N, C-alpha and C positions, 0 to 999 in steps of 0.2 A: 681489453682495452683498459688503460689506467684511468682513474678519475680525472687526471689532468687533460688527457686526450679527449675525454668526453665533454668537457666544458668547465666552466668556472662556478658552476652552481647557481646561476641566475634563475630567478623564479618568476619575475614580472617586471613591467615597466612601471615604475612608481610615478614618474612625472616627466614632463617634456617642457623645455624652455624655448621660447621663440623671440627673435628680434622682430618687432613690428614698427610700422611707420607712425601709427597713432594709437596709443595704448587705450585711450577712452573708446575710440571706435571699435577696436578689437575686443574690449571687455563687453561692449553692448552686443556685438556679434555672438561671442562664444556663450554668453549668459541667455540672451533673448532668443537666439536661433538654435544653438546646440544644446543648451540646458545646464551649463555649468553655473556655480554660484561663487561669489567673491569671498575669499577668506581673509586676504590682506590687501591694502591698497597703499601705494606711495605715489609721489608726484609723477614718476615716469615708469612705473612698474605695477604689476598687480599679480596676485596669485589666486587661482581659481581651483575648485575641486568639484568632483561629482557629488550631487546632493546625497546625503545620507551616509557618506563615507566617512571613516574615522581618520583618514589620511589628512595631513596638513594641506597639501595641494597636489594636483595632478597636472596643472598647466601654469607655467610662468610666462608672463608677457612683459618684455622690456622694450621700451620705446627707444629708437635709434634714429634720430633725424636723418633724412636723406637716404634711408635704406632703399635699395632698388627692388623692383619686383623680381621674382625668381626668373632665372634664364634657363629655359628648357634644354639648352644645347650644352650645358656644363654639368659636371658631376655635383650632385647634390642629394639630399634626402628627398625621396619621392612622396611619402605621406605617412601620417600616424593614423592609427585605427583605434576607434572606441566601439565597445560592444554594448548592445542594448539586451535587456532581459527577455522581452517578449516581442513577438512578430508585429503586434499593433504598434509598439513603440517605434519600430522601423518605419512604419506607415506615417505615423505622426511626425517623425523626424524628416521624411521626404517632403511632407506638405510644408513644414517651416523652411526647408532648404529651398524649395521652389519659390515660396513667397519672398525670400530673401535674395532670389536670383543667384544662389550659390551652387545649386546642384549642377554638376558637370557630367555625371555618368551613373550607371548602375550595372551590377552583374550578379549573375547567379553561378556561384562557384561549386555548387553541389554540397559542400560542407558549410557554406555560409552565404547569405544573401547581402549584398553590399551596395551602399550608396557612396558616391564620391563627390566631393564639393571642394570649393576653394573659399578661403576667408577673404577679407577685405584687402589683404596684401597679396593675394594670389597663392597663398600656401595651401597645398592640397591635404585633405584629410578624408578618412573613411569612417562611416558609421555602419556597423554590420550586426546581423543576428546569426548566431550559430544554429544550423539546422540539426535538430536532434536526430541521431543515427544517420546523419548525412554521409554521402559517399563522394569522394573527390571525383569531380567530372570536368569535362571540357567547359571552360567559362562560356556562358551564354547570356543573352538578354534577360534581365530581370523582369518577371511578370508578377509584381507585388500583389495586385488584386486577385489574380489566380491563385497565389500562395495563400492569401488570407481566406478565400472561398474554399479551397481544398481542405483547409483545417477548421472550417466553420467559425472563422473569427471576423471581427469587424474592427474598425479604428476606435470605437466607442471608448 
């Protein structure tokens, strides 16, 4: 198979840009709940990054007055996903998402443990932890407390 047939050489998603209805509300959500930090701010836009990263930004937020909530019946992007380093990080993320009333689901995929949430505009995203030596499996309900206990971990 030629290199062209195999792909374009993509190696990672560097950033995602979203249209939001209220940039300040979205900045608060993505910083306070998800854990991003602001790198640049403009009157109707903001750029955020994952703390500790050398990248300029990972998430761009642009305010668009009158933007409608996503319509589940039409073609659109389903969600973006961000990975955490450690399983207790996923437990902390779940706590914050529940407190923000943003958590909409969770799954154990065998190779990853995932939380699904929606931002203030109803845009869905995933926060996940990669299971070391995980095996692809039928998606099942996530038992995060059980996974922490099985590994001798706590949220501390």
